[in-house]
N, C-alpha and C positions, 0 to 999 in steps of 0.2 A: 386478383391475385391474393392470396395470403402472404401474411407477414408472419418471421419467424425470427430467431438472431442466432449470428454465428459471430463468432471472435474474429476478429483478423486478425492473418495472417502475418509473420512476420515479414515480407517481402511487401505486403501492403502498409507496412506503419506508414503515420504521415510524422515527418522527421520531425514537427513544433510541438505533436504529442511526446515523443521520446525525449525532446528538450525540459518539457513538463514535468516529467517523470524523474527526469534529473533532478529537478525542484524541487519537486514532492520528497526524494530517497533523501536530499539535503538536510531535509529539514526533518525527517527521521533522525539521522545520526546528531541532528545540532539538539534534537528537542533528548537524547538522552545526557547529554552532559551537563542537564540542570542547568539552562541560562536563563536571568533574569525575568527572560521575556516567555517561557516553557508554558504559561497557559495561550498566548496566542499560540504559538504553535501545536498544541494540543487541539484545539479549538475546531482545530480544520485539517489536519495534515492528512489522518486516515479517512476521512471523509474524501479528499480528494482523490485519493486513490483510489475507491469503488466510484467514485463519477467518469475517471479516466477508464475503469475499466468497460462501463457502460457504454462512454464515448466509441469505445472501437470494438459494440457489438455491430452488428449491419444486418438487414432484411435477407431469411433463403430460408427455403423449405425443402431440405432435400437427407434429413435424418431423422430416425424414430428417437422419441426420449430417450429408450437405452443405448442408443447409439450418441449421443451428445453426453449421457452420464461417463461412458469410456472415454470420451474425447476429452472430459472434461477430471476426467482421475489420472489420466495419464501428464495433461498440463498442469497439473497442482501439488495431485496425492502422493506422485511418482518424484519427483521432484523434493516436496517434502520430507520424505523419508530420507531419500541417497543424503540433504545435508544436514540432517538432524543428525543421521549417522556419522556424517562428517566430522561434524562438531562435538557429537560423545566422543570417538576418539581422540582428537586434539585435545577434549576438558580431562581426557581420563589421563594423557600425558603430559597436561599442566599439574593434574593432580599428585603425578607421581614424583614432580621435576620438583615443584615450589610447595608441596601441601601433604605432603608425610604421607603420601601414599589416600588421603581422606576423600574417597569417591562413592557419590551413592548412587549406586549402581541401578537400583531395584525402583529408588526414587526418582531417576530421572528416564528409565525404561518406562513407567507409567506415564509422567508428564508430557514423553513424546508421543504416546499409546492416545493419552487424550486429548492433544495439544493443549495443553494446559500452559497458557502465554504469558511464563513469571519465570525470571532467573533461578528462582527457589528450584523450578521443577523441570525446566529443560538447559540444558547445557549449551550455554553462550551462545545458544538459536532461537530466543525466544521472539523475535519478531517473526517466526515463521508461522506463528497461530494466522497471520493473514493469511494463508495459502489454504487451508484446508477453511477457515472462515468463507472465503471466496468461491470454496468448490463447492458449499453448504449454500450461498447466495446464488452462485448461478446456477445450479441445478434448478432450486425454487424458482426464479426468475424465468427461466425455460418453461418451467409448467404454466405458473402464469399466461406466458405467450401463447401456449398451446389453449389453455383454457378459453380466452377472450383474445379480439385484435381491437378492441373497442380501449382507446387510451386513456380515456376518462376511468374504467374500471379496472385498467390494469394502475391506474395511480390509487384508487383508491383499494384495491389488494394492499400494498407496496405500504399505503399508510396504516393498516391494520395490522398488518406484519409487523411494521415499527414500534406501533403502539405495544404491541404483545412482548415485543424487545424492552422496550423502557418501563412495562409493568413487573417484567421480572427484575428490574432494576432497583425500581423502588421497592420492591417485596425483597431485597437482599437475597434471591435466589442462585446458590450455585451458580460458576458456570457450568453449560451444557457441555458435552464431548463434540469436539469439532467444532466447539464456536459455536455455536448451533443458534443462540439464543441470541449471539453478533450479528448473524446472518441474515438473520429478520429484520437488521435495522439497516443493514448495509444494501438489502433488497432495495430500498427506497433511493438508494444514492445512486445505484448501477440505475436504474429506471430512470432518475434524472438526467444523469449522461447520454442513455439513448437517445432521447427526446433532445435535449439538446442538440446533437447530432441531427437526426431524424428531421428536425425541423430550423437546421441550418442557421441555428439563432447566433453563435458568432459572427459567424457572415454576411448576415445582414444587420448584423450593428459595427461590423467592419467597413462595411461601404456606405454609413449613414456619414453625415456632416461631423466635422469636428467638434462644433458644439454639442451636438446629440451625444456624442459620444463621451464626452465629459462632462456632462451633466447626471449619462444614464450610470457611469464610471463613480461620481461622486454620491449618489444615492446607492450604489450597489456598497461601497466602501463603509458609509453611513450605519448600512445595514449590516454588515459586515461587525464592525465596531461594536453595536450594539448589542450582537446576540453572543460575541464572546465574552466579553468584557463585564457585560452584565449578569451572564451564566453564572448561579451562586457557585456552583460547584466550584472547586479548588482546579482541580486540571479534568478535560472530559478523556476519558480512557476507555475506546472502544474496546480493548481487550476483555476490560475487568466489567463490560456493561455497566461503564459509571458516565450517565448523561448530563448532569445538573437539569435544568429547565427544559423540556421536548421539545418546546416554541424556541426558545432562545438558541438548543442548539443545532438544530437546522436551519433556522435564519443566516447564523453564523458562521455554519459549517458550509452551506451550497453559496451563500452570499463572497466571501474570501475564494472559493474555489473557483468559480464562475470568474472573479476579477483576473486570476491566476490563467485563467486559460484563455481569457479575449487577450489579454497582453504578451501571452507565448505565441498565441496566434499574429498577433500583429507582429511581433519581430520576429517571428520566423526561425531559421538556422542557418544563417548565414553570415554572424558576425562568430569572431575566435571564441567567444563566451556562449553564445548558443553552442556554435560546435562543442565544446565540453560537457555540456548539460545534457546536448543530443549522446555525446559518447557512454555519460553516466548510466544516462535514462534506458540505454537499449540492458546495462548490468545492470537493472537494480535489483534483482534474485541473488545474485553474489553477492552487493552491496549491502541489501538485506540481511542475510546469511551470516555474514561475518562481521559485521559492526560490532557484535562484545569482542569480538575477538583482536579488532584492530584495537577496540580501548584497552584490553589487558595490553596491548604491546607499547601503543600508546603513552601509557599512565608511567609503567616503569621506566620509559627511556625520558621522558619529564621530571619525573625523580630525580634523576643523575643529577638536572640542571636547578632540584630544588623548584622546578615550575607549576602553582596547582591554580589554573586558572581557566576557568569555563573555553573560551575563545583559543587559548593553544590545543586545549584537550579536545574541540573540534579539528583544528587543523592538523594535527598529529593522525587523527583517526583517518581524516580525507586523505593524507599521504601515506597512508598504510595501505588502506582499501584501492587506492589509485596503483601503489607497487601490485598486490596481489594480484589484481587485472594486469597489467602490464607480464608477470609471470605465466599468469594463466592461457595469456594469448601466444605466449612464448612455447609455450607445453602444446597449444592447439598446433601449434606449427612445424613443433617438431615430432609430433607422434605420427607415425606409419599408416595406422589404422584410421582408416575412412570413419568406419563407424565410431570409433569415441571422438576423431574430429567434432563429428555431426553432435556427437552427445554435449561435451563440453562446449561447443559457442552456444548453447543454450544458455549459457546462465552470462 
């Protein structure tokens, strides 16, 4: 029977994976307040998102490539433009109220269309570059799975594509539209996530003896530490194709991501903290979209109390985002139109 990949539906989600997403999005929010350990966070947090995306693929063969591209477009690109549009309007209002009407309309419009993941080019929504990148990477990986069913050949193709992405970094080639250069690197991590799920590696390790688990985790932790700390680049930045050492980057990001996946799988979603992370993980798109807007609010509140600290900034942003999520949930309940409710529930 032929194999293919299909994104898991929202109803089929695994609770601990949503908890893992919650951890991943908190790492994104934390990384944007510039903590002293920023290099560690940037060493694996975006790779973790791509690996999770790969983990949520499953085998199926019921659609043509064109149908899949359409499905990916609706899943990633439609929300991208909607959320960028919302942030565009919010930034316009902020500019009118706080910046004497200084609003680079044309620059932001070009930045959104190009998906140039930078606060200079995108109005408080630069993290959304991830969606266009994931769209391109998903289409590429879908094509690879159509070309060959051999796992080894798929890995080789993904390694070649990631190598091209790395060369673009070395040659300092400008960012490609819709982060296509980064997508070639992302394909490798998505395929790794897919293989972790397909080979059931997490469960196989989960049911080993405690001694074996500890030994494996120590080895993986050592690999993650070496890969992240010894990488000569200041920070690994996927949005800018800035990887540092190719081998160290892959070693550090895959090891750290796998370690978090393993612990999330063991813990599950039964504890209160795990449930909170699961809740955040189900709304990563909302949190990613309004991360910088939450920073705008948090910074101004903290300035009133003359507080300038990365930890307070992080907590303030999380609080603002959670309040925003609650308001969204309230809006979903009171809106009478069922189509609008279904649409808003996606975020």
